[in-house]
C-alpha positions as CSV (number, residue, x, y, z in Angstrom):
1,M,92.8,112.0,78.7
2,R,94.1,115.7,79.5
3,I,97.7,116.2,78.5
4,A,100.1,118.8,79.3
5,I,103.2,119.2,76.7
6,C,105.7,121.7,78.3
7,T,108.5,122.3,76.0
8,D,111.3,124.8,75.2
9,A,111.3,124.6,71.9
10,W,108.9,125.3,69.7
11,S,108.0,127.7,66.8
12,P,109.5,130.1,64.8
13,Q,112.2,127.2,65.6
14,V,112.6,124.9,62.7
15,N,114.2,121.5,64.2
16,G,113.2,117.9,64.2
17,V,111.9,118.3,67.9
18,V,109.7,121.3,67.0
19,R,108.2,119.2,64.2
20,T,108.2,115.9,65.9
21,L,105.9,117.7,69.1
22,A,103.6,119.9,66.5
23,T,102.8,116.8,64.7
24,T,102.3,114.8,68.2
25,V,99.8,117.7,69.1
26,D,97.8,117.5,65.7
27,R,97.7,113.6,66.3
28,L,96.3,113.8,69.9
29,T,93.9,116.5,69.0
30,R,92.3,114.4,65.9
31,R,92.0,111.2,68.2
32,G,90.1,113.1,71.3
33,H,92.4,114.0,73.5
34,E,92.5,117.3,75.0
35,V,96.1,118.8,75.0
36,E,97.6,121.6,76.6
37,L,101.0,123.6,76.1
38,V,103.5,125.1,77.8
39,T,105.9,127.2,74.9
40,P,108.3,129.8,75.4
41,S,105.4,132.4,73.4
42,Q,103.8,132.8,76.7
43,F,106.5,134.1,78.1
44,F,109.5,137.1,78.0
45,T,112.4,135.3,76.2
46,F,115.9,135.6,75.4
47,A,118.6,134.4,72.7
48,L,120.2,131.3,73.2
49,P,124.1,132.4,73.2
50,G,125.4,131.6,69.8
51,Y,121.8,130.4,68.4
52,S,119.7,133.6,68.1
53,E,117.2,132.1,66.5
54,I,116.5,129.7,69.8
55,R,114.5,131.8,72.8
56,L,114.3,130.7,75.9
57,A,111.8,131.3,78.3
58,M,112.7,134.2,81.1
59,A,111.5,133.0,84.3
60,P,108.8,131.2,83.3
61,R,108.3,129.3,86.7
62,F,105.2,130.9,87.7
63,G,103.6,131.0,84.0
64,T,104.1,127.4,83.8
65,R,102.7,126.6,87.3
66,R,99.6,128.3,86.6
67,T,98.7,126.9,83.2
68,L,99.3,123.9,84.7
69,R,97.1,124.1,87.6
70,D,94.4,126.0,85.8
71,F,94.3,122.8,83.3
72,R,94.8,120.2,85.7
73,P,96.3,117.7,83.8
74,D,95.8,113.5,83.7
75,I,99.9,113.7,83.2
76,V,102.4,116.2,81.7
77,H,105.0,114.8,79.1
78,I,108.2,117.6,79.5
79,A,110.0,117.1,75.9
80,T,113.1,119.4,77.3
81,E,115.4,120.4,79.7
82,G,115.3,123.7,79.3
83,P,113.6,126.4,82.0
84,I,109.8,125.3,80.9
85,G,110.9,121.8,81.2
86,W,112.5,121.8,85.1
87,S,109.4,124.3,86.2
88,A,107.1,121.9,84.5
89,R,109.3,119.0,86.7
90,S,108.7,121.5,89.9
91,W,105.5,121.9,89.7
92,C,104.6,117.8,89.0
93,K,106.9,116.9,91.7
94,A,105.0,119.4,94.5
95,E,101.8,118.6,93.4
96,G,102.1,114.6,93.1
97,V,101.3,114.9,89.2
98,P,102.7,112.0,87.0
99,F,105.1,113.1,84.1
100,T,107.0,111.6,81.4
101,T,109.8,113.3,79.5
102,A,111.9,113.1,76.8
103,F,115.0,112.7,75.4
104,H,115.5,114.4,71.6
105,T,118.7,116.2,71.8
106,R,122.3,115.0,73.4
107,F,122.8,118.0,75.4
108,P,126.1,116.5,77.5
109,D,127.3,116.1,73.7
110,Y,126.4,119.5,72.3
111,A,127.4,121.3,75.6
112,A,131.0,119.3,75.0
113,V,131.2,120.7,71.6
114,R,130.5,124.3,72.5
115,T,132.7,124.3,75.7
116,G,135.8,121.8,75.0
117,L,135.0,120.3,78.1
118,S,134.1,116.0,78.6
119,P,131.0,115.1,78.0
120,N,131.0,113.7,81.7
121,H,130.2,117.0,83.3
122,F,126.7,117.4,81.8
123,W,125.3,113.5,82.7
124,P,124.9,114.5,86.2
125,L,122.5,117.1,85.4
126,M,120.6,115.0,83.0
127,R,120.4,111.9,85.1
128,R,118.8,114.4,88.1
129,F,116.4,115.8,85.6
130,H,114.8,112.2,84.4
131,A,115.2,110.2,87.4
132,A,111.8,111.1,89.0
133,S,110.2,110.7,85.4
134,R,107.5,107.7,84.8
135,A,109.4,106.9,81.9
136,V,111.9,108.8,79.2
137,L,110.5,108.7,75.8
138,V,113.4,107.8,73.1
139,S,113.5,107.6,69.2
140,T,115.6,104.4,69.2
141,P,116.5,101.6,70.7
142,T,120.2,102.3,70.7
143,L,119.8,105.5,72.4
144,A,117.8,103.9,75.1
145,A,121.2,101.5,75.7
146,E,123.2,104.3,75.7
147,L,121.4,106.4,78.2
148,A,121.0,103.1,80.6
149,G,124.7,102.8,80.3
150,Q,124.4,106.4,82.1
151,G,122.2,105.6,85.0
152,I,119.0,106.7,83.2
153,T,117.2,102.8,82.8
154,H,113.1,103.9,82.6
155,T,112.7,104.5,78.7
156,R,110.3,103.9,76.4
157,L,110.5,103.9,72.8
158,W,109.2,106.4,71.0
159,S,109.9,106.6,67.3
160,R,109.3,108.8,64.5
161,G,106.8,109.2,61.1
162,I,106.8,111.4,57.9
163,D,104.0,113.2,55.8
164,K,103.7,110.2,53.4
165,D,101.6,113.3,51.1
166,L,104.7,115.0,51.2
167,F,107.4,113.2,51.2
168,R,106.8,111.1,48.5
169,P,109.4,110.3,45.2
170,D,107.3,111.6,42.4
171,H,107.9,115.2,42.9
172,E,109.3,118.1,40.2
173,P,113.2,118.5,41.2
174,L,113.7,121.5,42.7
175,D,114.5,124.1,39.8
176,E,116.9,125.9,41.8
177,I,119.2,122.9,42.1
178,K,117.9,120.5,39.7
179,H,120.6,120.9,36.7
180,L,123.5,121.4,38.8
181,P,126.6,119.2,37.8
182,R,125.6,115.6,39.0
183,P,125.9,113.7,41.2
184,I,124.0,116.1,43.5
185,M,124.4,115.5,47.5
186,L,122.1,116.8,50.0
187,N,122.2,117.8,53.0
188,V,119.4,119.4,55.3
189,G,119.3,120.8,58.7
190,R,120.6,123.3,61.3
191,V,123.9,125.0,60.3
192,A,125.7,124.7,63.3
193,I,129.2,123.4,65.0
194,E,127.0,120.5,66.1
195,K,126.2,118.9,62.7
196,N,129.1,118.4,61.9
197,L,128.4,119.9,58.5
198,R,132.5,120.7,57.6
199,A,133.2,116.4,57.3
200,Y,130.2,116.9,54.4
201,L,131.7,120.3,52.7
202,D,135.2,118.6,52.7
203,A,134.2,115.0,51.2
204,D,136.7,114.5,47.8
205,V,133.8,113.7,46.0
206,P,132.9,114.8,42.4
207,G,129.5,116.8,41.9
208,T,128.0,119.2,43.7
209,K,127.1,120.5,47.2
210,V,124.0,121.3,48.5
211,V,122.8,122.6,52.0
212,V,118.9,123.4,52.7
213,G,118.5,125.1,56.3
214,D,119.6,128.0,58.3
215,G,121.7,128.6,61.7
216,P,124.4,129.9,63.4
217,D,127.1,128.9,61.2
218,L,125.4,129.9,57.5
219,A,127.4,132.9,57.1
220,M,130.8,131.6,58.2
221,L,130.2,127.8,55.8
222,R,129.0,130.2,52.8
223,A,132.1,132.4,52.7
224,A,134.1,129.5,53.4
225,Y,132.8,127.6,50.6
226,P,132.1,129.0,48.2
227,N,131.0,126.4,45.6
228,V,128.7,124.7,47.5
229,K,125.0,125.6,47.0
230,F,123.4,126.9,50.2
231,L,119.3,127.7,50.2
232,G,118.4,128.6,53.2
233,A,115.3,127.1,54.8
234,L,113.1,125.2,53.2
235,S,109.6,123.9,54.1
236,G,106.9,121.9,52.9
237,E,106.5,121.1,48.9
238,R,109.4,122.7,48.2
239,L,111.5,120.8,50.6
240,A,110.4,117.9,49.2
241,R,111.2,118.9,45.3
242,A,114.4,119.6,47.4
243,Y,115.1,116.0,48.3
244,C,113.8,114.9,45.5
245,A,116.3,116.7,42.6
246,A,119.1,115.0,44.8
247,D,121.0,111.8,44.2
248,V,122.5,111.2,47.9
249,F,121.2,112.6,51.3
250,V,124.6,113.3,53.5
251,F,123.9,113.0,56.8
252,P,126.9,113.8,58.9
253,S,126.1,114.6,62.4
254,C,127.7,112.3,65.0
255,T,125.0,113.6,67.9
256,D,121.8,113.0,66.6
257,T,119.2,111.2,68.5
258,F,117.8,110.2,65.1
259,G,117.6,112.5,62.3
260,L,114.1,113.1,61.1
261,V,115.4,114.2,58.3
262,M,117.1,111.1,56.5
263,I,113.4,109.3,56.9
264,E,112.1,112.5,54.8
265,A,114.4,112.4,52.5
266,M,114.6,108.5,51.7
267,A,110.6,108.9,51.6
268,C,111.7,110.6,48.5
269,G,113.6,108.1,47.5
270,V,117.0,109.0,47.7
271,P,119.4,107.1,49.5
272,V,121.4,108.3,53.2
273,A,125.3,108.2,53.1
274,A,126.4,108.5,56.6
275,Y,129.1,107.9,59.7
276,P,128.0,104.5,61.6
277,V,126.9,106.0,64.5
278,P,123.6,106.3,66.7
279,G,120.8,107.7,64.6
280,P,122.4,106.3,60.8
281,I,122.6,102.7,62.5
282,D,119.0,102.5,64.0
283,V,117.6,104.1,60.1
284,V,120.0,103.0,57.8
285,G,121.5,99.9,59.7
286,P,125.1,99.2,60.1
287,T,125.1,97.5,56.4
288,G,122.3,99.5,54.8
289,H,119.7,97.2,55.0
290,G,118.0,98.7,57.7
291,P,118.4,98.2,61.6
292,A,117.6,94.5,61.6
293,D,119.5,94.0,58.5
294,D,116.5,92.6,57.0
295,L,115.7,94.6,53.6
296,P,116.5,93.0,50.5
297,M,117.6,96.4,49.0
298,Q,120.2,98.8,50.2
299,V,118.8,102.2,51.1
300,G,122.0,103.5,52.3
301,A,125.4,103.6,53.4
302,L,127.3,103.9,56.5
303,H,131.1,104.3,56.8
304,E,134.0,105.9,59.0
305,D,135.2,107.7,56.1
306,L,132.2,110.0,54.4
307,S,133.5,110.0,50.9
308,I,133.3,106.2,50.9
309,A,129.5,105.9,52.4
310,I,128.5,108.8,49.8
311,G,129.7,106.8,46.6
312,K,128.2,103.7,47.9
313,A,125.0,105.1,48.2
314,L,125.1,106.7,45.1
315,R,124.5,102.5,44.1
316,C,121.3,101.7,46.0
317,D,117.9,101.2,45.2
318,R,116.1,104.0,44.6
319,M,112.7,103.0,44.6
320,G,113.4,100.0,47.5
321,T,114.6,103.3,49.5
322,A,111.3,105.2,48.8
323,V,109.3,101.8,49.9
324,Y,111.2,101.8,53.1
325,G,110.9,105.6,53.9
326,G,107.0,105.2,53.8
327,R,107.2,102.9,56.0
328,Y,107.5,105.5,59.2
329,S,104.4,106.4,60.4
330,W,103.2,109.4,62.7
331,D,100.3,107.3,63.8
332,R,102.4,104.4,65.0
333,A,104.6,107.2,66.7
334,T,101.6,108.6,68.4
335,D,100.4,104.9,69.6
336,Q,103.8,104.6,71.2
337,F,103.7,108.1,73.1
338,L,100.0,107.7,74.0
339,T,100.9,104.1,75.3
340,A,103.6,105.5,77.7
341,L,101.6,108.0,78.8
342,S,98.4,106.2,79.6
343,E,100.4,103.5,81.4
344,S,102.6,106.3,83.1
345,A,99.3,107.6,84.6
346,A,97.5,104.4,85.2
347,V,100.4,103.8,87.5
348,A,99.7,106.6,89.5
349,R,96.2,106.1,90.0
350,E,97.0,102.7,91.4
351,P,96.2,102.5,95.4
352,A,99.3,101.9,97.8
353,F,98.8,98.5,100.0
354,G,100.2,97.6,103.4
């Protein structure tokens, strides 16, 4: 199958969307599919206000149309609702080429945090963007239900996975943090206001708090929390070693659609403490026994008081957590992705009658 993937999020950005797309492209090409990418690297770009590390394509319409026209895709997958996403959507509609979309980011919630406006102001734009899509790919059933409540009902499940060769519990703990006073609490992700990091940093718990990641709030939080260990961005084996050095992984975000870092931490044997919101509910489960509440061991803890969640997570089964986290497979996630796209392309080829 000839698949074009159009995304406003791509390297050198470091986030779950980019890692999901890059891994999916790798799996698709290994399986013999032809993949063409449309990314900001092909255009002049400008920095997203407040996020200097995120650069958006400037006037990508003609370049996007040219790339898609020359590639002649069987189907287009539009990953983001940015300038490239809108340009690809316009070309697909004009040319009658089927396309799928994905809901990676709660843009209405993020925009609300940044502007002070209600998320309801931004949902009409989301409904318009996804309306003509053959299928909207979502990471969890909870997110599908949430979108249905907003009038976006044509969703398909596209889960996430981990690199099992990298994220495992037997790494040597990272030198920079392994000797810090315990328990060692860890957060990994973008250092930005929508990640709700202050809830983690203000939690009244003993031990040492560690933050791995970069972002617009890093300098400000470093100055405000001198007792917190900020390591900046890590990747590869050093990231896995950081997970393995921690006693608990703290995920304070209330706006993520999944939280890839949670399953990476769990695969390294680190239980998760989080709020009982979509994302953690779909990974950890309401009682900490998985989303179906069927795990024999507890792999994390959710609570409205993050300090209580941290205390409970510290008592979880690390080996059981690693086994559970290791179940998340990129091959299975790619199967879901391909099924959604194949069925969407097949529907488009069916002849009309009457």
